[in-house]
C-alpha positions in Angstrom: 18.0 31.2 28.7 14.6 31.5 26.1 16.8 30.3 23.1 17.9 26.9 24.3 14.5 25.5 25.1 13.8 27.0 21.5 16.3 25.0 20.0 15.5 21.9 22.2 11.9 22.6 20.8 13.1 23.0 17.2 15.4 19.6 18.0 12.2 17.7 18.7 9.5 18.8 16.3 12.7 18.1 13.4 13.4 14.7 14.9 9.1 14.4 15.1 9.2 15.0 11.5 11.9 13.1 10.4 10.3 10.4 11.8 7.2 10.7 9.9 8.9 11.3 6.7 10.8 7.8 6.8 7.6 6.3 7.7 6.1 7.7 5.0 9.0 6.9 2.7 9.7 3.2 4.0 5.5 2.4 2.7 5.9 3.6 -0.4 9.0 2.1 -0.9 6.9 -1.1 0.5 4.4 -1.1 -2.0 6.7 -0.4 -5.3 8.8 -3.3 -6.6 12.1 -2.7 -6.9 12.5 0.0 -3.9 15.6 -1.1 -1.4 13.7 1.1 1.3 11.1 -0.1 3.1 12.9 -1.1 7.0 13.1 3.2 7.0 9.8 2.3 8.5 11.2 0.4 11.0 13.7 3.3 11.4 10.5 5.9 11.6 9.0 4.1 14.7 11.7 3.2 16.3 12.6 7.3 16.4 9.1 8.3 17.3 8.2 5.4 20.4 11.8 4.0 20.8 13.0 0.0 20.6 9.9 -1.5 23.2 7.2 -0.4 22.3 7.7 -0.5 18.4 8.0 -4.4 19.5 4.7 -4.5 21.6 3.0 -2.3 18.8 3.9 -4.1 15.8 3.5 -7.6 17.7 0.2 -7.0 18.3 -0.3 -5.1 15.1 0.6 -8.1 13.6 0.1 -10.5 16.0 2.8 -12.9 17.7 2.6 -15.2 15.3 4.3 -13.2 12.8 5.8 -11.3 14.7 8.2 -14.0 15.3 7.7 -15.8 11.8 9.4 -12.4 9.8 11.9 -12.5 13.5 11.2 -8.2 12.9 12.6 -8.9 16.5 15.5 -9.5 15.1 15.4 -6.8 12.5 14.4 -4.2 15.2 17.7 -5.3 17.2 19.9 -4.4 14.4 19.1 -1.1 14.4 21.7 1.2 16.6 20.4 2.4 19.9 21.9 5.7 19.8 18.6 6.1 17.6 16.4 5.3 20.7 16.9 8.0 23.0 13.0 7.7 23.6 12.3 5.7 27.2 
């Protein structure tokens, strides 16, 4: 019984660590030239917050005008929904 709880916490912790690594990797890829991987930033945010909260947070951070102009909602729509486990 207590092993199930341990594995559940281990999976949650490793998932959050993976999301943090993806966010950092995406930011570093965005800052370095010729590195195609800046989209990993969105995947990391998506894992941590979920689809709707990520869209709301990015719209607040960069503004509604730029959010629509850069078509970030379309980019986030291409990420598989299997990643989105949180409500």
